[in-house]
C-alpha positions in Angstrom: 25.1 8.9 14.4 26.5 6.9 11.2 24.7 6.4 7.9 24.5 2.6 8.4 21.9 2.2 10.7 19.7 4.7 8.7 20.3 2.6 5.6 19.6 -0.6 7.2 16.5 0.7 8.7 15.2 2.0 5.3 16.0 -1.4 3.6 14.2 -3.5 6.4 11.3 -1.1 6.4 11.1 -0.9 2.5 11.2 -4.7 2.6 8.6 -5.2 4.9 6.3 -2.8 3.4 6.7 -4.0 -0.2 6.5 -7.7 0.9 3.2 -7.0 2.6 1.6 -5.3 -0.4 2.9 -7.8 -2.7 1.2 -10.3 -0.8 -2.1 -8.7 -1.1 -1.8 -7.8 -4.9 -0.6 -11.7 -5.5 -3.7 -13.0 -3.8 -6.0 -10.7 -5.6 -4.3 -11.5 -8.9 -4.3 -15.4 -8.1 -8.1 -15.3 -7.3 -8.7 -13.1 -10.5 -7.1 -15.9 -12.7 -8.8 -18.4 -10.8 -12.0 -16.9 -11.5 -11.3 -16.1 -15.2 -9.6 -19.0 -16.3 -10.8 -21.9 -13.9 -7.0 -22.4 -12.9 -6.1 -23.5 -9.5 -5.2 -21.0 -7.3 -1.8 -22.2 -6.1 -1.0 -22.6 -9.8 -2.3 -19.1 -10.5 -0.4 -17.4 -7.9 2.9 -19.2 -9.3 2.2 -18.0 -12.8 1.5 -14.3 -11.9 4.3 -14.3 -9.5 6.8 -15.7 -12.0 5.4 -13.1 -14.6 6.4 -10.4 -12.1 9.7 -11.6 -11.7 10.5 -11.7 -15.1 9.1 -8.5 -15.9 10.7 -6.5 -13.1 14.2 -8.1 -13.7 14.4 -7.2 -17.4 12.1 -4.5 -17.6 13.3 -1.7 -15.0 12.3 1.4 -14.0 10.9 2.5 -17.6 9.1 -0.5 -18.1 7.4 -0.2 -14.7 6.7 4.0 -15.3 4.8 3.2 -18.5 2.8 0.3 -17.3 1.8 2.4 -14.5 0.7 5.4 -16.5 -1.0 3.1 -18.7 -3.0 1.0 -16.1 -3.8 4.4 -14.2 -5.3 6.1 -17.4 -7.4 2.5 -17.9 -8.2 2.3 -14.4 -10.0 5.9 -14.0 -11.6 5.3 -17.3 -13.2 2.0 -16.6 -14.1 3.4 -12.9 -15.7 6.3 -14.4 -17.8 4.2 -17.2 -19.1 1.9 -14.5 -19.9 5.2 -12.0 -21.9 6.4 -15.0 -23.8 3.2 -15.8 -24.7 3.0 -11.7 -26.0 6.6 -12.0 -28.0 6.0 -15.1 -29.5 2.8 -13.5 -30.2 4.5 -10.2 -30.1 8.1 -11.1 -28.1 11.0 -9.2 -30.2 10.1 -5.9 -28.0 8.6 -3.2 -31.1 7.3 -0.8 -32.3 5.4 -4.0 -28.8 3.3 -4.4 -28.5 2.8 -0.7 -31.9 1.7 -0.1 -31.4 -0.8 -2.9 -28.3 -1.9 -1.5 -29.8 -2.3 2.1 -32.8 -4.0 0.6 -30.8 -7.1 -0.4 -29.5 -7.4 3.5 -31.1 -9.8 5.5 -31.0 -7.0 8.4 -31.5 -3.6 6.5 -31.5 -1.3 9.3 -28.1 -2.8 10.7 -26.6 -2.6 7.1 -27.3 1.2 7.7 -25.3 1.5 11.2 -21.7 1.9 11.5 -19.4 -0.7 12.5 -20.0 -3.4 10.0 -16.6 -3.5 9.1 -14.8 -3.2 12.3 -15.9 -4.8 15.4 -14.6 -2.0 17.9 -13.7 1.7 17.8 -10.0 1.2 18.2 -9.7 -0.7 14.9 -11.8 1.8 13.6 -9.6 4.5 14.5 -6.7 2.6 13.6 -7.9 1.9 9.9 -9.0 5.6 9.5 -5.1 6.8 10.4 -3.5 4.1 7.8 -5.8 5.5 5.1 -5.3 8.9 6.0 -1.4 8.7 6.8 -0.2 5.4 5.0 0.0 6.1 1.1 2.6 8.8 1.7 4.8 6.5 3.2 4.4 3.6 0.8 7.7 2.5 -1.0 6.6 2.4 -4.8 4.8 6.2 -4.0 8.1 7.9 -2.3 10.4 6.6 -5.0 8.3 8.3 -7.7 9.6 11.8 -5.9 13.2 11.0 -7.2 11.9 10.6 -10.9 11.0 14.1 -11.1 13.6 17.0 -12.1 12.7 19.6 -9.2 10.9 20.3 -6.2 8.2 22.5 -7.9 7.4 19.5 -10.3 7.3 17.0 -7.1 4.8 19.7 -5.8 2.9 19.5 -9.2 2.8 15.9 -9.4 1.3 15.6 -5.9 -1.5 18.0 -6.2 -2.3 16.4 -9.4 -1.9 12.9 -7.9 -3.9 13.6 -4.7 -6.8 15.0 -6.7 -7.0 11.8 -9.0 -7.1 9.6 -6.0 -9.8 11.6 -4.2 -12.1 11.2 -7.3 -11.5 7.6 -7.6 -12.1 7.0 -3.9 -15.6 8.9 -4.4 -16.4 6.3 -7.1 -15.3 3.5 -5.2 -18.0 4.3 -2.6 -20.8 4.7 -5.4 -19.6 1.3 -6.9 -19.5 -0.3 -3.4 -23.5 0.3 -2.8 -24.0 -0.9 -6.6 -22.2 -4.1 -5.8 -24.3 -4.7 -2.5 -27.6 -3.8 -4.9 -26.7 -6.0 -7.9 -24.3 -8.7 -7.0 -25.5 -11.5 -4.9 -23.1 -13.1 -2.4 -24.6 -16.4 -2.6 -22.3 -18.7 -4.8 -20.3 -15.8 -5.8 -17.4 -17.2 -8.0 -14.0 -15.9 -6.4 -15.8 -14.7 -3.3 -16.0 -11.3 -2.2 -12.7 -10.6 -3.7 -14.1 -10.9 -7.0 -17.5 -8.6 -6.5 -16.2 -5.7 -8.9 -15.9 -8.1 -11.5 -19.5 -9.4 -11.2 -20.6 -6.1 -10.8 -19.2 -4.9 -14.2 -21.0 -8.1 -15.8 -24.1 -6.9 -14.4 -23.8 -3.4 -15.5 -22.1 -4.1 -19.2 -22.2 -7.7 -19.7 -19.5 -9.7 -20.8 -17.8 -6.8 -22.8 -17.4 -4.6 -19.5 -16.5 -7.7 -17.6 -13.4 -8.5 -19.8 -12.4 -5.0 -20.0 -12.5 -4.6 -16.0 -10.5 -7.9 -15.8 -8.0 -6.7 -17.9 -7.6 -3.5 -16.5 -7.5 -5.1 -12.8 -4.9 -7.6 -14.0 -2.8 -4.7 -15.5 -3.2 -2.4 -12.1 -1.8 -5.4 -10.2 1.0 -5.9 -12.5 2.0 -2.2 -12.3 2.0 -2.0 -8.3 3.7 -5.1 -7.7 6.4 -4.1 -10.6 6.9 -0.9 -8.6 7.0 -2.8 -5.3 9.3 -5.2 -6.2 11.6 -2.8 -7.9 11.8 -0.5 -4.8 12.7 -3.5 -2.5 15.2 -4.8 -5.0 16.8 -1.1 -5.0 16.9 -1.1 -1.3 18.8 -4.4 -1.1 21.5 -3.4 -4.0 21.8 0.3 -2.9 21.0 0.5 0.9 22.4 -2.9 1.9 24.7 -4.1 -0.7 26.4 -1.0 -1.6 26.4 1.2 1.0 26.3 -1.3 4.1 28.3 -4.3 3.1 30.4 -2.9 0.6 31.0 0.5 2.3 30.0 2.5 -0.8 32.2 1.1 -3.2 30.2 -1.3 -5.8 30.3 -1.4 -9.6 27.1 -0.9 -11.4 27.2 -4.4 -12.7 27.4 -5.9 -9.1 24.4 -3.6 -8.2 22.0 -4.9 -11.0 23.3 -8.5 -10.2 22.2 -8.2 -6.7 19.2 -6.2 -7.5 18.0 -9.0 -10.0 18.8 -11.8 -7.4 16.6 -10.0 -4.8 13.9 -9.7 -7.2 14.0 -13.5 -7.6 14.1 -14.1 -3.9 11.6 -11.4 -2.9 9.1 -13.1 -5.5 9.6 -16.5 -4.4 8.8 -15.6 -0.6 5.8 -13.3 -1.9 4.6 -16.6 -3.9 4.8 -18.7 -0.8 3.1 -16.5 1.7 0.4 -15.7 -0.8 -0.7 -19.4 -0.7 -0.9 -19.1 2.6 -3.0 -16.2 3.0 -5.5 -17.7 0.0 -8.7 -17.1 2.0 -7.8 -13.4 3.5 -9.9 -10.5 2.4 -7.8 -8.2 0.0 -9.2 -5.6 1.7 -7.8 -6.4 5.0 -4.2 -7.7 3.6 -3.9 -4.3 1.3 -4.4 -2.3 4.6 -1.7 -4.0 6.4 1.0 -2.1 4.4 -0.8 1.1 4.9 -0.9 0.3 8.9 2.9 -0.1 8.6 3.6 2.8 6.3 1.5 5.1 8.4 3.9 3.7 11.7 7.2 4.1 10.0 7.5 6.7 7.4 4.8 9.0 7.8 5.7 10.2 11.4 9.1 10.8 10.1 8.0 12.8 7.0 5.7 14.9 9.4 7.9 15.6 12.0 10.8 16.3 9.5 8.5 18.8 7.7 6.9 20.8 10.4 9.0 20.2 13.7 12.4 21.8 14.1 13.5 19.8 17.0 13.7 16.3 15.1 17.2 14.6 14.9 18.6 11.8 13.2 18.7 9.9 16.1 15.0 10.5 16.9 13.8 9.8 13.5 15.4 6.5 13.4 14.3 5.4 17.1 10.9 6.2 16.0 10.9 4.3 12.7 12.4 1.6 14.2 9.4 1.3 17.1 6.9 1.9 14.7 8.2 -0.9 12.3 8.4 -3.5 15.1 5.2 -2.5 17.0 3.3 -2.8 13.8 4.7 -6.0 12.2 4.4 -7.5 15.7 0.8 -6.4 16.5 -0.4 -7.4 13.3 0.9 -11.0 13.5 -0.3 -11.0 16.9 -4.1 -10.1 16.0 -7.0 -12.3 15.1 -6.4 -12.4 11.3 -3.1 -13.6 11.3 -2.5 -15.3 14.7 -5.5 -17.5 14.4 -7.1 -17.4 11.0 -3.5 -18.0 9.4 -1.3 -19.6 12.4 -4.1 -21.4 13.6 -3.7 -20.4 17.3 -7.1 -20.4 19.5 -6.9 -16.9 20.8 -5.2 -13.8 19.4 -2.7 -12.1 21.5 -3.4 -8.7 20.4 -7.2 -7.8 20.4 -7.7 -5.1 17.7 -7.4 -5.7 13.9 -5.1 -2.4 13.0 -2.8 -1.5 15.6 -2.0 2.0 13.8 -3.2 4.0 17.1 -0.7 2.3 19.2 2.1 1.7 16.7 2.1 5.2 15.2 1.5 6.8 19.1 4.6 5.0 20.2 7.1 6.0 16.9 6.0 9.7 17.5 6.4 9.6 21.1 9.9 7.7 20.9 11.0 10.1 17.9 10.4 13.3 20.2 11.8 12.1 23.1 15.2 10.9 21.8 15.3 14.0 19.8 15.0 16.1 22.9 17.7 14.3 24.6 20.1 14.3 21.8 22.8 16.5 22.8 25.4 16.1 19.7 26.7 18.4 17.3 24.8 17.2 14.5 21.8 17.4 16.4 22.5 21.0 16.7 23.2 21.5 13.2 19.9 19.8 12.1 17.8 22.0 14.4 19.5 25.0 12.7 18.9 23.8 9.4 15.4 23.6 9.9 14.4 26.9 9.3 15.9 26.9 5.7 14.4 23.6 4.7 10.8 24.8 6.1 11.1 27.9 3.9 12.2 25.9 0.6 9.4 23.6 1.3 6.8 26.2 1.2 7.9 27.8 -2.0 8.5 24.8 -3.6 12.1 25.4 -4.2 15.4 23.2 -3.8 17.3 21.2 -5.8 16.9 18.2 -8.0 15.9 15.0 -5.8 
């Protein structure tokens, strides 16, 4: 199998994943600016999107890396400060915090039962799979493995990042119950997407509110810059240089195509974010996790742990996951009914990860098993050395 289909699929999947995540971040940024400054939502989206395009176009990888380092540090410190304030108010008792949150609900008993977020078990399983497998397949996460000097550094970075993310997710649980206890949903400026800002004001007044808003905006800017950079690189490297120009292109041409891609992607993301104004940011941010769990994660897992995977199988599985995840998301209630205005959803579940991920793995395995090409035989034989190096943390620089 030639490299052209692989590069095309990689570029398309990166564009889809980056675009979905960009929309979620822009909706959150637009709502944030609208809440803080009273600017109409559409104007806020255009303002933030334009800033994103300018920043990525002229800043590049170095600027993106530094803002991600700074925002990650500030985000952890702010979340830690808010968590400590919550503990200071409710103590170390989880019962006290959860009890205070449940008392604010019209039906306290129903509040403590599972299933409030998702209407059915299939969607719940799909959401769990998306959170478990999706982050490792996101474009702006994957591209970071190409910024370290060797495999051992990549492993250490991954271990540190996993620990930090786990700690942050634990703090999010505490802050979520605190928001339910301290923030009243009636007349909430900015809607539920801005609950964390209102919680910051309830805990620390206008000072903590301003700090949290600044950190939130920096976080959004860092994420969108990384996503836009990944998408632009996919267009300039995979599509333009290696597909359209057959590997022959100057750095000046690649830079020009990358900047043009940034502008076009930014414009498309701004327009789509305006359409998704009233959607919950949490739902929008989960969609790219569903896509990543269905496209990139199966390939990564099978490559690491199954000796029978071939290039044909990986491409077929990833393509299946991409088509199914995007298609079923569009046909679900959140998009087909609430955004596109149809009467009934074609796909009955909110998160299709169970179906798209399962189909991707199945197709990848079946195609790999039936692949009898000479290249497939060489790939199967190379698995043992690859697995040994991955377990020992050896390998050449990415």
